[in-house]
C-alpha positions as CSV (number, residue, x, y, z in Angstrom):
1,M,-10.2,24.3,-19.2
2,E,-10.2,20.9,-20.8
3,E,-13.1,20.3,-23.2
4,E,-13.9,17.0,-21.4
5,Y,-14.4,18.8,-18.1
6,I,-16.6,21.5,-19.7
7,K,-18.9,18.8,-21.2
8,L,-19.1,16.9,-17.9
9,V,-20.0,20.0,-15.9
10,F,-22.7,21.0,-18.4
11,G,-24.1,17.5,-18.3
12,L,-24.2,17.4,-14.5
13,K,-26.0,20.8,-14.4
14,L,-28.5,19.8,-17.0
15,K,-29.4,16.6,-15.2
16,Q,-29.7,18.4,-11.9
17,I,-32.1,21.0,-13.4
18,R,-34.1,18.4,-15.2
19,L,-34.6,16.4,-11.9
20,K,-35.5,19.6,-10.0
21,N,-38.3,20.0,-12.6
22,D,-39.4,16.4,-12.1
23,L,-38.7,15.7,-15.7
24,S,-37.7,12.3,-17.1
25,L,-35.4,12.2,-20.1
26,F,-38.4,11.3,-22.2
27,G,-40.3,14.3,-20.8
28,L,-37.4,16.7,-21.5
29,S,-37.2,15.2,-25.0
30,K,-40.9,16.0,-25.6
31,L,-40.5,19.5,-24.1
32,T,-37.5,20.5,-26.3
33,G,-37.9,18.3,-29.4
34,L,-34.4,17.0,-28.9
35,S,-34.0,13.2,-29.0
36,K,-33.8,11.3,-25.8
37,S,-30.5,9.6,-26.8
38,Y,-29.0,13.0,-27.6
39,L,-30.0,14.4,-24.2
40,N,-28.6,11.3,-22.5
41,E,-25.2,11.8,-24.2
42,I,-25.2,15.4,-23.1
43,E,-25.9,14.5,-19.4
44,K,-23.2,11.8,-19.4
45,G,-20.7,14.4,-20.6
46,K,-20.1,12.8,-24.0
47,K,-21.5,15.6,-26.1
48,Y,-21.7,19.4,-25.7
49,P,-24.7,21.1,-27.5
50,K,-24.4,23.9,-29.9
51,T,-25.5,27.4,-29.0
52,D,-29.0,27.2,-30.4
53,K,-29.6,23.9,-28.5
54,I,-28.4,25.5,-25.3
55,A,-30.7,28.4,-25.8
56,L,-33.6,26.0,-26.4
57,L,-32.8,24.1,-23.2
58,A,-32.5,27.3,-21.2
59,E,-35.8,28.6,-22.5
60,K,-37.8,25.4,-21.9
61,L,-36.3,24.8,-18.4
62,E,-36.7,28.4,-17.5
63,V,-33.1,29.0,-16.5
64,P,-30.8,31.9,-17.6
65,Y,-28.5,30.9,-20.6
66,D,-25.4,32.3,-18.7
67,S,-26.2,30.1,-15.7
68,L,-26.5,27.0,-17.8
69,V,-23.2,27.5,-19.6
70,S,-21.3,28.7,-16.5
71,L,-18.7,26.4,-15.0
72,K,-19.7,27.5,-11.5
73,L,-21.4,24.7,-9.7
74,D,-23.8,25.0,-6.7
75,K,-22.8,23.7,-3.3
76,N,-24.4,20.3,-4.0
77,L,-22.1,19.6,-7.0
78,A,-19.1,21.7,-6.1
79,P,-17.1,18.8,-4.6
80,V,-17.8,16.7,-7.7
81,G,-16.6,19.5,-9.8
82,E,-13.4,19.7,-7.8
83,L,-12.9,16.0,-8.2
84,L,-13.3,16.2,-12.0
85,Q,-11.1,19.3,-12.3
86,S,-8.4,17.8,-10.2
87,K,-7.8,15.1,-12.9
88,I,-7.7,12.5,-10.1
89,L,-9.8,10.2,-12.2
90,K,-7.0,10.2,-14.8
91,E,-4.3,9.6,-12.1
92,L,-6.2,6.7,-10.5
93,P,-4.7,3.4,-11.7
94,L,-8.2,2.3,-12.8
95,E,-7.0,-0.1,-15.5
96,L,-5.1,-2.2,-12.9
97,F,-8.5,-3.1,-11.3
98,G,-10.4,-3.5,-14.6
99,I,-12.4,-0.3,-14.2
100,K,-13.0,2.2,-17.0
101,E,-12.9,5.9,-16.4
102,S,-16.3,6.2,-18.2
103,D,-17.8,3.9,-15.5
104,L,-17.0,6.3,-12.7
105,I,-18.2,9.2,-14.8
106,D,-21.5,7.4,-15.3
107,I,-21.8,6.9,-11.5
108,V,-21.2,10.6,-11.0
109,A,-23.8,11.5,-13.6
110,N,-26.4,9.1,-12.4
111,A,-26.2,10.0,-8.7
112,P,-24.5,13.3,-8.3
113,T,-25.9,14.2,-4.8
114,K,-24.9,10.8,-3.3
115,V,-21.5,10.9,-5.0
116,T,-21.0,14.4,-3.7
117,A,-21.7,13.3,-0.1
118,F,-19.2,10.4,-0.6
119,V,-16.5,12.6,-2.1
120,S,-16.9,15.1,0.7
121,T,-16.6,12.3,3.3
122,I,-13.4,11.0,1.7
123,I,-11.9,14.5,1.6
124,E,-12.7,15.0,5.3
125,I,-11.2,11.7,6.3
126,A,-8.1,12.5,4.2
127,K,-7.7,15.8,6.0
128,Q,-8.3,14.2,9.4
129,Y,-5.6,11.6,8.9
130,S,-3.2,13.8,6.9
131,F,-3.8,11.6,3.9
132,G,-1.9,13.0,1.0
133,K,-1.4,12.1,-2.6
134,E,1.6,9.8,-1.8
135,N,-0.5,7.9,0.8
136,F,-3.2,7.4,-1.8
137,Y,-0.8,6.2,-4.5
138,L,0.9,3.8,-2.0
139,A,-2.5,2.4,-0.9
140,A,-3.5,1.8,-4.5
141,A,-0.2,0.0,-5.2
142,R,-0.6,-2.1,-2.1
143,S,-4.1,-3.1,-3.2
144,F,-2.6,-4.0,-6.6
145,Q,-0.1,-6.3,-4.8
146,E,-2.8,-7.8,-2.7
147,A,-5.1,-8.4,-5.7
148,N,-2.2,-10.4,-7.3
149,N,-1.1,-12.3,-4.2
150,N,2.1,-10.2,-4.5
151,F,3.4,-12.6,-7.2
152,F,4.2,-11.4,-10.7
153,P,5.2,-14.1,-13.1
154,E,6.3,-11.7,-15.8
155,L,8.8,-10.1,-13.4
156,E,10.1,-13.5,-12.3
157,K,10.6,-14.4,-16.0
158,A,12.3,-11.1,-16.7
159,V,14.9,-11.9,-14.0
160,L,15.6,-15.3,-15.6
161,D,15.9,-13.7,-19.0
162,F,18.3,-11.1,-17.6
163,A,20.4,-13.8,-15.9
164,K,20.7,-15.8,-19.1
165,A,21.5,-12.8,-21.2
166,Y,24.2,-11.6,-18.9
167,Q,25.4,-15.0,-17.6
168,I,24.5,-14.3,-14.0
169,D,24.7,-17.5,-11.9
170,L,21.5,-17.6,-9.8
171,S,22.6,-20.7,-7.9
172,R,24.8,-18.5,-5.7
173,S,24.8,-15.1,-4.0
174,V,24.9,-12.3,-6.5
175,S,27.6,-9.7,-5.7
176,S,27.4,-6.0,-6.1
177,Q,30.6,-6.1,-8.2
178,E,29.1,-8.2,-11.0
179,L,25.9,-6.0,-11.0
180,E,28.1,-2.9,-11.2
181,E,29.8,-4.3,-14.2
182,V,26.5,-4.6,-16.0
183,L,25.5,-1.1,-15.1
184,T,28.8,0.4,-16.3
185,E,29.5,-1.8,-19.3
186,E,26.0,-2.3,-20.7
187,Y,24.1,0.8,-19.5
188,G,26.9,3.4,-19.4
189,Y,26.6,4.2,-15.8
190,T,29.2,6.1,-13.8
191,I,29.3,5.1,-10.1
192,N,30.2,7.9,-7.7
193,N,30.9,6.8,-4.1
194,D,32.3,10.1,-2.7
195,D,30.2,13.1,-3.4
196,L,26.9,12.2,-1.7
197,K,28.4,12.3,1.7
198,T,29.3,16.0,1.4
199,Y,25.6,17.0,1.5
200,K,24.4,16.6,5.0
201,A,20.8,17.3,4.1
202,L,20.8,14.0,2.1
203,G,21.8,11.9,5.1
204,N,18.9,9.5,4.8
205,L,19.2,8.9,1.1
206,R,21.0,5.8,-0.1
207,S,21.4,6.8,-3.7
208,V,20.7,9.6,-6.3
209,F,20.6,8.9,-10.0
210,V,21.3,11.8,-12.5
211,P,19.8,10.6,-15.8
212,K,21.5,13.2,-18.1
213,T,25.0,11.9,-17.3
214,K,23.9,8.4,-16.0
215,T,25.7,9.1,-12.8
216,L,24.7,7.0,-9.8
217,L,25.7,8.6,-6.5
218,I,26.0,6.1,-3.6
219,A,26.0,6.9,0.1
220,D,29.2,5.9,1.8
221,H,27.5,4.3,4.8
222,I,25.6,1.5,3.0
223,D,26.6,-2.1,3.3
224,E,27.2,-4.7,0.6
225,A,23.6,-6.0,0.7
226,Q,22.2,-2.5,0.3
227,R,24.6,-1.7,-2.6
228,A,23.6,-4.9,-4.4
229,F,19.9,-4.0,-4.1
230,I,20.5,-0.5,-5.4
231,Y,22.4,-1.9,-8.4
232,A,19.8,-4.6,-9.0
233,K,17.0,-2.0,-8.9
234,E,18.8,0.2,-11.4
235,I,19.2,-2.8,-13.7
236,G,15.5,-3.5,-13.3
237,Y,14.6,0.0,-14.5
238,N,16.8,-0.4,-17.5
239,F,16.1,-4.1,-18.4
240,L,12.3,-3.6,-18.0
241,G,12.5,-0.4,-20.2
242,I,11.0,1.8,-17.5
243,Q,11.1,5.6,-18.3
244,E,8.8,7.1,-15.7
245,R,10.7,6.6,-12.5
246,L,12.1,8.0,-9.3
247,Y,15.7,9.2,-9.1
248,T,16.3,8.9,-5.4
249,F,16.3,5.9,-3.0
250,T,14.6,6.1,-0.7
251,W,11.9,8.2,-2.4
252,I,11.2,11.8,-1.5
253,A,7.9,12.4,-3.3
254,F,5.8,10.8,-6.1
255,Q,4.6,12.9,-9.0
256,N,2.2,10.4,-10.4
257,F,1.0,6.8,-9.9
258,D,3.2,5.4,-12.7
259,Q,6.3,6.3,-10.6
260,V,4.9,4.4,-7.7
261,L,4.1,1.3,-9.7
262,N,7.4,1.4,-11.6
263,N,9.2,1.8,-8.3
264,F,7.5,-1.4,-7.1
265,Y,8.3,-3.2,-10.4
266,A,12.0,-2.3,-10.2
267,S,12.1,-3.3,-6.5
268,Y,10.4,-6.6,-7.2
269,F,12.9,-7.3,-10.0
270,A,15.8,-6.5,-7.6
271,G,14.5,-8.8,-4.9
272,A,13.9,-11.7,-7.4
273,L,17.4,-11.2,-8.8
274,I,19.2,-11.1,-5.4
275,I,17.1,-13.9,-3.9
276,P,16.3,-16.3,-6.8
277,R,13.0,-18.1,-6.5
278,E,14.3,-21.7,-7.2
279,H,17.2,-21.2,-4.7
280,L,14.9,-19.9,-2.0
281,Q,12.4,-22.8,-2.5
282,K,15.0,-25.3,-1.5
283,H,15.7,-23.6,1.8
284,I,12.0,-23.2,2.5
285,D,11.4,-26.9,1.7
286,A,14.1,-28.0,4.1
287,F,12.8,-25.6,6.8
288,L,9.2,-26.8,6.6
289,A,10.2,-30.4,6.7
290,K,11.9,-30.3,10.1
291,P,9.9,-31.6,13.1
292,R,11.3,-28.9,15.4
293,F,11.5,-25.2,14.7
294,D,15.0,-24.3,13.4
295,K,15.9,-21.0,15.1
296,T,18.8,-20.6,12.7
297,F,16.7,-20.7,9.6
298,L,16.2,-17.0,8.9
299,T,19.7,-16.0,10.0
300,G,21.1,-19.0,8.3
301,I,19.6,-18.6,4.9
302,K,20.4,-14.9,5.1
303,N,24.0,-15.9,4.8
304,N,23.2,-17.6,1.5
305,Y,22.1,-14.3,-0.1
306,N,23.5,-10.9,-0.5
307,A,20.4,-9.4,1.0
308,S,19.1,-7.6,4.1
309,P,16.5,-9.3,6.4
310,E,13.9,-6.9,5.0
311,S,14.6,-8.1,1.4
312,L,14.4,-11.7,2.6
313,Y,11.1,-11.2,4.3
314,Q,9.7,-9.3,1.4
315,R,10.8,-12.1,-0.9
316,L,9.0,-14.6,1.2
317,T,5.8,-12.7,0.7
318,N,6.2,-13.4,-3.1
319,I,7.0,-17.1,-2.8
320,L,4.9,-18.4,0.1
321,P,1.4,-17.4,-1.3
322,N,2.1,-18.6,-4.8
323,D,4.4,-21.7,-4.5
324,Y,3.1,-23.0,-1.1
325,L,-0.5,-21.7,-1.3
326,L,0.0,-19.9,2.0
327,E,-2.1,-16.9,1.0
328,N,-3.3,-15.9,4.5
329,L,-0.3,-13.8,5.1
330,F,0.7,-10.4,6.4
331,F,3.9,-8.4,6.4
332,L,4.7,-5.6,8.8
333,R,7.7,-3.3,9.3
334,F,8.0,-1.3,12.5
335,G,10.3,1.7,13.4
336,H,11.4,2.4,17.0
337,K,13.7,5.1,18.5
338,K,15.8,4.0,21.5
339,G,14.4,5.4,24.7
340,S,11.0,6.1,23.2
341,D,7.8,4.2,24.0
342,R,6.6,4.6,20.4
343,F,6.4,1.7,17.9
344,D,5.2,2.8,14.4
345,I,4.1,0.7,11.5
346,T,6.0,2.0,8.5
347,K,5.1,-0.6,5.9
348,E,2.4,-3.3,5.7
349,L,0.9,-5.8,3.3
350,H,-2.2,-8.0,3.9
351,L,-2.9,-10.6,1.2
352,T,-6.3,-11.2,2.7
353,H,-8.0,-8.3,4.4
354,Q,-9.1,-10.1,7.6
355,H,-5.6,-10.0,9.1
356,S,-4.8,-8.2,12.3
357,P,-3.1,-5.9,12.8
358,H,-3.6,-3.0,10.4
359,G,-1.7,0.2,10.8
360,N,-3.6,3.1,12.3
361,A,-3.0,6.8,12.6
362,T,-4.7,7.4,15.9
363,N,-1.7,7.3,18.2
364,E,-2.9,4.2,20.0
365,K,-0.5,1.9,21.7
366,Y,0.2,-1.3,19.7
367,C,0.0,-4.5,21.7
368,R,3.4,-5.0,23.5
369,R,2.8,-8.8,23.3
370,W,3.6,-8.8,19.6
371,V,6.9,-10.5,18.7
372,S,7.6,-7.6,16.2
373,I,7.7,-5.2,19.1
374,R,9.5,-7.6,21.5
375,V,12.4,-8.0,19.1
376,L,12.7,-4.2,18.9
377,Q,12.7,-3.9,22.7
378,E,15.4,-6.6,22.9
379,I,17.7,-5.1,20.3
380,A,17.4,-1.6,21.8
381,K,18.7,-3.1,25.1
382,T,21.6,-5.1,23.6
383,D,22.3,-3.0,20.5
384,S,23.2,-6.2,18.7
385,E,23.4,-6.6,14.9
386,H,20.3,-8.8,14.5
387,H,17.6,-10.2,16.8
388,M,15.1,-12.7,15.6
389,D,12.2,-14.4,17.4
390,L,8.8,-16.0,16.7
391,Q,5.5,-16.9,18.4
392,I,2.0,-18.0,17.7
393,S,-0.2,-14.9,18.2
394,H,-3.8,-15.7,19.1
395,Y,-6.5,-13.0,18.8
396,P,-9.2,-14.0,21.3
397,E,-11.7,-11.5,19.8
398,D,-11.8,-13.1,16.3
399,G,-10.5,-16.6,17.3
400,L,-7.6,-16.5,14.7
401,S,-4.0,-17.4,15.3
402,Y,-0.9,-16.5,13.3
403,L,2.6,-18.0,13.3
404,V,4.7,-14.8,13.3
405,F,8.4,-14.5,12.5
406,A,10.1,-11.1,13.2
407,S,13.7,-9.8,12.9
408,A,15.1,-6.5,14.2
409,T,18.1,-4.7,13.0
410,R,19.7,-1.3,13.6
411,D,18.6,1.4,11.2
412,P,21.8,2.3,9.3
413,F,20.6,5.8,8.4
414,Q,19.4,7.1,11.8
415,P,21.3,6.9,15.1
416,D,19.7,5.0,18.0
417,T,16.9,3.8,15.7
418,Y,15.8,0.3,15.0
419,R,13.4,-1.4,12.7
420,S,11.8,-4.8,12.7
421,V,10.2,-6.8,9.8
422,G,7.9,-9.7,10.3
423,I,5.6,-12.1,8.5
424,G,2.4,-13.6,10.0
425,L,1.0,-16.8,8.6
426,Q,-2.6,-17.7,9.7
427,V,-2.6,-21.1,11.4
428,T,-4.8,-23.2,9.2
429,D,-5.0,-26.9,8.2
430,A,-2.9,-26.0,5.1
431,L,-0.1,-24.5,7.2
432,R,-0.2,-27.5,9.6
433,K,0.2,-29.9,6.7
434,K,3.2,-27.9,5.3
435,A,5.0,-26.8,8.5
436,K,5.9,-30.0,10.4
437,F,7.3,-28.0,13.3
438,L,4.1,-26.2,14.2
439,D,3.4,-28.3,17.3
440,D,6.9,-27.8,18.6
441,P,6.4,-27.1,22.4
442,A,9.3,-24.6,22.2
443,I,7.1,-22.2,20.2
444,T,5.2,-20.0,22.6
445,T,1.6,-19.0,22.1
446,S,0.5,-15.6,23.3
447,N,-3.0,-14.0,23.5
448,V,-2.6,-10.6,21.8
449,G,-4.7,-7.6,21.0
450,I,-4.4,-4.9,18.4
451,T,-4.0,-1.8,20.6
452,C,-4.2,-1.4,24.3
453,E,-7.1,0.9,23.9
454,R,-9.1,-1.8,22.2
455,C,-7.8,-4.9,24.1
456,A,-10.1,-7.0,26.4
457,I,-7.2,-9.0,27.9
458,T,-7.4,-8.2,31.6
459,D,-4.3,-9.9,33.0
460,C,-1.8,-8.1,30.7
461,S,1.4,-7.2,32.5
462,V,2.7,-5.0,29.6
463,R,-0.5,-2.9,29.1
464,Q,0.4,0.7,28.4
465,V,-2.9,2.4,28.8
466,P,-6.5,1.3,29.9
467,A,-8.9,-0.1,27.3
468,T,-10.5,3.3,26.8
469,M,-12.2,2.4,23.5
470,L,-13.8,-0.8,25.0
471,L,-14.9,1.1,28.1
472,Q,-16.6,3.7,26.0
473,E,-18.3,1.0,23.9
474,E,-19.5,-0.7,27.1
475,K,-20.8,2.7,28.4
476,N,-22.7,3.3,25.2
477,K,-24.1,-0.2,25.3
478,N,-25.4,0.3,28.9
479,I,-26.9,3.7,28.0
480,A,-28.7,2.1,25.0
481,E,-30.1,-0.7,27.2
482,V,-31.5,1.8,29.7
483,V,-33.1,3.8,26.9
484,A,-34.6,0.7,25.5
485,T,-36.0,-0.1,28.9
486,L,-37.5,3.3,29.2
487,Q,-39.0,3.1,25.8
488,A,-40.7,-0.2,26.7
489,K,-41.9,1.1,30.1
490,Y,-43.5,4.3,28.8
491,S,-44.8,3.2,25.4
């Protein structure tokens, strides 16, 4: 047992016993002759009393000595004990959000019963939604991105420093060949393009890195853009001096939060290297200045970069909020199997938390009016390389509208599977001033919901299921009104 945990448990038990005896710290101090400040330090888990002091406390509080020093907690404190013993407070990226571990410990010590109820609730929710450690880590990393508007100047600068040091021309598309030269010549990598394909169980992996021999095994079915991103990410790990990292892409499991955060840093570095900020700004400026929407924009600028549509959309989430002050933005990635009626959100980012939609794990049917789903339906019919579309999505319930771009492509790692990536920009005065084409009549506006089960749109031709959640809410409302009438009548 860690000494820190033992002190915390003793402090929690002492405080619980003191409160049961209706004693203040001042009262316990008078009863035992121990100073109030000393007792306060004990209860906060900062000090552990010597044997004679424990015996004195046990005597005055009329509890058995063995019970007081036991690490066994009663049912009211057991969940808090599990929380402390699990070391989750040490795994939480508290420093990213300006929180000290001692702050949370003080909260636990000051209100153990309420904190216990809160922890128990979180545990139950996690079980209900199959919320594992990876989900928690990814949610924390996403919150970190959102708190920083998904823009990190130090990583942008690192890319410029790298390009200068290794004479990489950022005014043109960066090829995988020149990145491979840096990996092999500067960092001593060996690139293996053959062996990964012999292991069928690794079919969905794009790369595996073996640190002992610095061997990077690459899947044989990746394209040039994917290869460039993998190389750029490996350079990011090395140039940024990252030690705690993942060795597979895509990831299998995270052991700790540092791996999650460092994976994000390396990915951000890779995106900024392949799609340079200054170069992308020129394309965005030209796009926003046009009086009519240019349908070739996203497919056109993709040809200027050695990048996938997803990398391009992800990069826009860095640039638009910071350089164009378009902070009311969300990013969504969907997955879809041909012949299936399921459309699943596999990645999301919301720079302000009001945006719809948010992913859910309740198996509800996402609104089929979304352009992100429509492009998936279209590409599944045609099996084309890339399908892009846009619309203005209006949510009648909250009165907000979003200009949404979405692109769908085949999933190169799973047969008959497709994915779409999309960005939604809230239609505000700021967006209208910057996007001259926003009033283009060719851009369709569609009323949308979040899921069919929660949608009040009555004339929807693509509705999948009835609005069961709304019907239940209406039923409950009617019941409440009748009960209120009865209360008034018979009071």
